[in-house]
KEFIVO-187810 format. One record per residue (C-alpha): residue number from 1; x, y, z. Coordinates in pm, 1 decimal. Layout:
<atoms>
NUM X Y Z
...
</atoms>
This chain:
<atoms>
1 8.1 -5.5 -3.7
2 120.7 347.1 -75.6
3 186.3 551.4 251.3
4 296.6 910.2 314.6
5 574.3 997.1 537.3
6 744.7 1311.1 628.5
7 1091.8 1370.2 451.0
8 1336.4 1634.5 501.4
9 1434.5 1857.8 207.0
10 1837.2 1825.0 154.3
11 1924.2 2015.8 -147.1
12 1746.7 2258.9 -363.6
13 1874.1 2299.2 -651.9
14 1795.4 2557.4 -956.0
15 1769.1 2405.1 -1298.7
16 1623.8 2682.9 -1522.5
17 1415.9 3008.5 -1460.2
18 1096.0 2772.9 -1398.6
19 1222.6 2460.2 -1257.7
20 1379.1 2297.5 -951.0
21 1530.8 1979.7 -821.9
22 1443.2 1896.4 -497.9
23 1653.5 1616.1 -296.5
24 1473.8 1460.7 7.2
25 1664.0 1273.0 253.0
26 1508.0 911.7 347.3
27 1592.4 797.1 685.9
28 1737.7 422.1 744.0
29 1391.5 282.4 848.3
30 1230.2 422.8 579.4
31 1459.4 301.3 310.7
32 1279.6 -31.1 218.0
33 928.6 142.3 178.9
34 1096.2 420.7 -69.0
35 1263.0 156.4 -303.9
36 1167.9 228.1 -644.9
37 1213.2 132.1 -1022.7
38 1371.7 351.8 -1258.4
39 1078.3 577.3 -1419.6
40 834.0 571.9 -1086.3
41 712.1 908.2 -952.8
42 627.9 1030.6 -586.7
43 305.5 1235.0 -456.4
44 389.2 1526.0 -284.1
45 88.3 1627.9 -49.8
46 32.1 1985.2 156.9
47 -282.4 2138.8 298.3
48 -368.0 2485.8 216.0
49 -635.0 2673.9 390.9
50 -823.1 2327.3 484.4
51 -781.6 2185.7 143.6
52 -565.9 1906.9 61.8
53 -345.2 1938.7 -252.8
54 -144.1 1633.1 -430.0
55 95.6 1668.8 -708.6
56 277.3 1374.9 -864.2
57 678.4 1436.3 -977.1
58 894.5 1205.7 -1121.0
59 1230.0 1058.2 -967.3
60 1486.2 1165.8 -1187.3
61 1807.9 999.7 -972.1
62 1935.4 638.9 -1108.5
63 1759.4 374.3 -888.1
64 2040.0 226.3 -624.0
65 2111.0 -136.3 -616.3
66 2110.0 -354.9 -286.7
67 1948.8 -117.7 -33.4
68 1654.5 141.3 -86.3
69 1758.4 490.5 -130.8
70 1934.3 717.2 120.4
71 1822.3 1009.9 -80.7
72 1523.2 1107.2 -356.8
73 1560.4 1361.5 -643.7
74 1226.0 1472.1 -826.7
75 1202.8 1752.5 -1074.3
76 940.7 2027.1 -1071.6
77 859.3 2259.5 -1355.0
78 630.2 2560.3 -1287.2
79 299.2 2575.5 -1414.6
80 97.9 2914.4 -1458.4
81 -108.9 2917.8 -1123.8
82 1.4 2577.2 -1002.4
83 -53.5 2557.0 -651.6
84 217.4 2306.6 -574.7
85 471.3 2396.2 -824.7
86 426.9 2779.0 -718.6
87 509.2 2670.8 -344.3
88 799.2 2452.7 -474.1
89 978.2 2701.6 -674.2
90 928.8 2995.6 -409.4
91 907.6 2881.6 -62.6
92 1066.1 2515.5 -31.3
93 1404.4 2542.2 166.8
94 1661.0 2320.9 252.7
95 1528.6 2164.9 590.9
96 1160.5 2202.1 528.6
97 980.0 1902.3 569.9
98 734.9 1750.6 279.2
99 464.2 1473.0 290.6
100 594.8 1233.8 36.7
101 399.4 903.1 -79.6
102 571.6 599.6 -153.6
103 694.2 533.7 -506.0
104 416.9 452.0 -752.9
105 390.7 407.1 -1143.5
106 467.3 176.5 -1414.6
107 634.4 371.5 -1668.3
108 959.2 170.4 -1602.5
109 1213.1 -25.2 -1755.0
110 1436.0 -287.4 -1549.7
111 1790.8 -297.8 -1674.2
112 1829.6 -566.7 -1984.0
113 2015.8 -589.7 -2281.0
114 1898.0 -442.9 -2616.6
115 1846.4 -108.3 -2775.6
116 1608.0 155.7 -2652.0
117 1518.6 477.5 -2706.1
118 1289.8 791.4 -2587.6
119 1081.9 1050.9 -2718.2
120 1064.6 1335.7 -2447.8
121 934.2 1697.1 -2431.7
122 1006.3 1939.2 -2168.5
123 971.4 1806.1 -1812.5
124 918.0 1485.8 -1966.8
125 1312.6 1415.6 -1937.7
126 1265.5 1357.1 -1553.4
127 1160.4 997.6 -1549.1
128 1366.8 931.7 -1859.6
129 1670.6 1026.3 -1686.9
130 1627.5 787.6 -1420.9
131 1580.4 473.5 -1666.0
132 1882.3 561.3 -1898.7
133 2109.6 655.2 -1607.8
134 2010.4 339.1 -1428.0
135 2008.3 101.1 -1754.9
136 2371.1 236.9 -1873.9
137 2519.5 201.4 -1541.7
138 2412.4 -144.8 -1478.1
139 2364.1 -322.0 -1822.7
140 2682.0 -284.4 -2051.3
141 2515.7 -439.8 -2357.7
142 2249.2 -199.5 -2345.5
143 2212.8 93.7 -2577.7
144 1992.1 428.3 -2548.8
145 1895.1 689.1 -2795.9
146 1705.4 986.5 -2657.0
147 1524.5 1236.1 -2859.4
148 1424.5 1539.4 -2654.8
149 1237.5 1862.5 -2742.7
150 1242.5 2173.3 -2553.8
151 1149.5 2548.6 -2636.5
152 1516.1 2684.6 -2576.1
153 1831.5 2600.9 -2438.4
154 1783.2 2796.4 -2120.7
155 1451.4 2623.1 -2033.5
156 1620.1 2265.4 -2075.2
157 1592.4 2049.5 -1771.7
158 1852.7 1853.8 -1647.1
159 2084.7 1994.8 -1927.8
160 2421.8 1898.2 -1731.5
161 2306.7 1545.2 -1619.5
162 2246.0 1439.4 -1998.3
163 2557.0 1605.1 -2088.8
164 2758.8 1393.7 -1858.1
165 2560.1 1053.0 -1965.2
166 2661.4 1165.2 -2318.6
167 3074.2 1200.6 -2207.7
168 3024.7 897.5 -1982.0
169 2885.7 646.5 -2252.6
170 2971.4 789.4 -2586.2
171 2937.8 452.6 -2767.0
172 2614.0 373.9 -2592.1
173 2439.6 660.4 -2553.4
174 2280.5 892.9 -2852.8
175 2149.9 1255.3 -2802.8
176 1929.7 1448.0 -3015.5
177 1791.6 1772.3 -2939.4
178 1532.7 1968.1 -3082.1
179 1449.0 2329.2 -2991.3
180 1126.0 2467.4 -3130.5
181 1217.4 2836.2 -3053.1
182 1567.2 2866.8 -3098.6
183 1809.7 2776.9 -3364.8
184 2120.1 2602.1 -3281.5
185 2481.1 2631.0 -3385.1
186 2463.3 2276.9 -3480.4
187 2220.8 1988.1 -3512.5
188 1856.5 1989.5 -3643.8
189 1682.8 2313.4 -3702.9
190 1434.3 2442.8 -3503.2
191 1063.8 2347.6 -3498.5
192 824.8 2114.9 -3333.9
193 863.8 1745.1 -3313.9
194 529.9 1663.7 -3497.0
195 426.6 1344.4 -3648.3
196 553.6 1423.4 -4005.9
197 875.2 1541.7 -3877.1
198 926.8 1203.4 -3657.0
199 812.0 1012.2 -3950.2
200 1127.6 1118.2 -4135.3
201 1369.7 1187.8 -3855.8
202 1329.6 832.5 -3667.9
203 1427.6 611.5 -3945.8
204 1728.5 846.1 -3997.5
205 1850.6 810.1 -3648.0
206 1818.8 427.2 -3548.2
207 1658.2 80.9 -3694.5
208 1300.0 165.8 -3556.9
209 1172.2 -191.9 -3580.4
210 1495.8 -344.5 -3363.1
211 1418.0 -113.7 -3081.6
212 1311.9 -315.0 -2759.9
213 1125.5 -38.6 -2570.0
214 1009.1 304.7 -2686.5
215 951.2 558.4 -2378.2
216 734.1 865.5 -2477.1
217 678.2 1132.1 -2215.8
218 576.9 1492.7 -2210.6
219 288.0 1677.2 -2318.6
220 -60.0 1504.1 -2461.9
221 11.0 1624.1 -2804.8
222 410.4 1513.7 -2830.5
223 301.2 1160.6 -2691.2
224 23.4 1102.0 -2907.5
225 206.0 1227.7 -3225.8
226 482.1 1004.5 -3142.8
227 277.4 710.3 -3080.5
228 107.7 737.5 -3432.7
229 450.9 784.3 -3570.2
230 591.3 462.8 -3437.3
231 263.7 268.5 -3521.4
232 313.3 389.4 -3863.2
233 664.9 259.7 -3880.8
234 538.0 -56.8 -3783.9
235 614.4 -57.6 -3409.0
236 431.0 -307.8 -3194.8
237 218.1 -151.9 -2956.7
238 357.5 -357.0 -2680.4
239 676.2 -178.4 -2714.7
240 554.8 158.4 -2661.9
241 528.5 314.6 -2308.1
242 388.8 637.4 -2257.7
243 334.0 861.6 -1939.3
244 167.7 1215.5 -2000.2
245 235.6 1522.7 -1754.7
246 -53.0 1714.3 -1855.0
247 -394.9 1690.7 -2040.5
248 -645.9 1971.8 -2065.9
249 -975.7 1872.7 -1865.5
250 -1248.7 1700.6 -2086.1
251 -1612.5 1613.3 -2110.8
252 -1732.6 1261.4 -2057.6
253 -1736.5 1081.8 -2391.8
254 -2022.6 1110.1 -2618.6
255 -2269.0 851.0 -2585.9
256 -2141.0 739.1 -2241.1
257 -2381.5 518.0 -2023.4
258 -2542.0 672.9 -1785.3
259 -2524.8 565.0 -1409.6
260 -2812.2 356.9 -1245.5
261 -3026.3 565.7 -987.2
262 -2886.4 370.4 -714.4
263 -2557.3 208.8 -692.0
264 -2314.8 81.7 -449.8
265 -1914.0 25.0 -471.1
266 -1744.8 -241.5 -253.8
267 -1373.0 -190.2 -250.3
268 -1105.9 -374.8 -71.5
269 -796.6 -186.0 52.6
270 -516.5 -278.1 237.3
271 -652.0 -623.1 328.6
272 -1025.4 -448.6 454.5
273 -1324.8 -420.9 259.4
274 -1625.8 -216.0 278.0
275 -1942.4 -112.9 79.3
276 -2097.1 231.0 34.6
277 -2340.1 426.3 -198.8
278 -2231.5 613.2 -491.0
279 -2346.4 973.3 -452.2
280 -2462.3 1100.6 -788.5
281 -2204.7 1224.8 -1038.9
282 -1919.7 1106.2 -804.8
283 -1643.6 894.6 -927.5
284 -1584.1 580.3 -737.6
285 -1272.2 722.6 -599.7
286 -1447.5 988.0 -431.3
287 -1678.5 748.6 -302.9
288 -1416.3 535.3 -174.4
289 -1255.9 849.5 -2.0
290 -1554.0 953.3 175.1
291 -1500.9 628.8 377.1
292 -1158.8 534.9 326.1
293 -926.7 861.8 340.6
294 -638.6 646.5 277.0
295 -751.9 508.0 -66.1
296 -444.1 582.3 -334.2
297 -468.4 872.6 -539.7
298 -238.0 1176.4 -681.5
299 -363.1 1354.7 -964.9
300 -753.3 1263.6 -1015.2
301 -686.9 1347.5 -1363.9
302 -650.8 1009.4 -1520.9
303 -267.0 1064.1 -1591.9
304 -66.8 934.8 -1304.0
305 -237.5 567.0 -1240.0
306 -178.6 579.8 -856.4
307 -572.1 495.9 -821.0
308 -562.3 194.5 -1028.5
309 -771.6 -63.1 -898.7
310 -892.4 -415.0 -1051.8
311 -1247.1 -463.7 -1128.4
312 -1363.2 -763.7 -957.2
313 -1745.3 -725.4 -1072.2
314 -1994.8 -493.9 -1229.3
315 -1930.8 -251.3 -1515.7
316 -1779.3 99.8 -1529.0
317 -1732.3 375.4 -1765.6
318 -1398.8 550.8 -1739.4
319 -1418.1 932.4 -1844.2
320 -1043.9 890.1 -1960.6
321 -724.8 678.4 -1957.7
322 -390.4 837.1 -2005.8
323 -215.7 601.6 -1757.4
324 -334.0 219.6 -1843.2
325 -170.1 35.9 -2079.4
326 -382.8 -169.8 -2297.9
327 -301.3 -489.9 -2155.0
328 -372.5 -368.3 -1817.5
329 -741.9 -261.6 -1943.3
330 -810.5 -574.3 -2104.4
331 -681.2 -769.7 -1772.7
332 -940.8 -585.6 -1592.2
333 -784.2 -271.0 -1409.3
334 -961.4 63.8 -1418.9
335 -846.5 400.6 -1286.2
336 -1106.9 466.7 -976.6
337 -1071.5 843.4 -1014.6
338 -1211.0 830.1 -1371.6
339 -1463.0 553.1 -1308.2
340 -1855.2 583.2 -1275.2
341 -2077.7 289.4 -1213.2
342 -2287.0 131.4 -1521.5
343 -2425.6 -146.2 -1301.3
344 -2586.0 -117.3 -986.4
345 -2322.6 -309.7 -797.4
346 -1949.3 -250.4 -862.7
347 -1654.7 -413.3 -687.8
348 -1303.2 -288.6 -698.4
349 -974.4 -439.5 -515.1
350 -718.2 -187.8 -506.6
351 -465.0 -432.7 -324.9
352 -413.2 -675.0 -649.6
</atoms>
């Protein structure tokens, strides 16, 4: 089960004018709980005027061997009007304590021999930095191609860390940088990495069909366009892994099934179960949270996947899903934050 603990801020490093990296100290008795796979994220929580705010940030540091980590490092980019990112950039100081959930997420890669590649935009570099640095350090038979898109050089997060990887693994790490609003002295011309451009670029960089895993991370438009490009180039869906950092709010799908007049949800969580009535219009997660405040969630936007649960019985309608892979939904998993009952009785298992 995901749990929150208070962790001390050990470092605050300014990356760009609008982003920072926060290093959190993990005491010895919690290191096993905070053991993470490269690519996972942390949910940070704070309460403002009685309202709880949670935001999810990816771990950027390589995953340690052996014991759990003594520190955790996450990247935070300022979102206009963002309640937590503004706080992170302007108020968090060395020595402060933050409420931090144990690691979660399935946008991961366990080190193995092979050729891998990533297409990232902006802060989408954060989890991929953990993935590639862990992979190259642990697996000498692995190669990685990173294609990253940023607005300008000054807005590029983790510029030095990526350059260090290029210096350390010159034969196994390929870096391609595209700036959308600034010309480079060398390399590709400026412009967006849209589907048309990627279709011409990718086959010129590497043997697309021989890549063992593609990792797409960043804004919705970039990830969606990159996936369409790869599918058009014949890459099987099973080799494509995605994580979207932000999508605009969207209405429920047209023609979606309506909820029954009276419905209940039975949920199993941390070994205990309960059954509660679903109020009109609320998600199954909100129903569970009214009765079990310890139910796991972070974004409530269908993006992070923290609230994933197994649908034991009944039917639900998911408003949207940007977190679960096709094989997960086919296996019966749903996002509780986006699920609404279609049948009178629904049963979820958060423990599976």
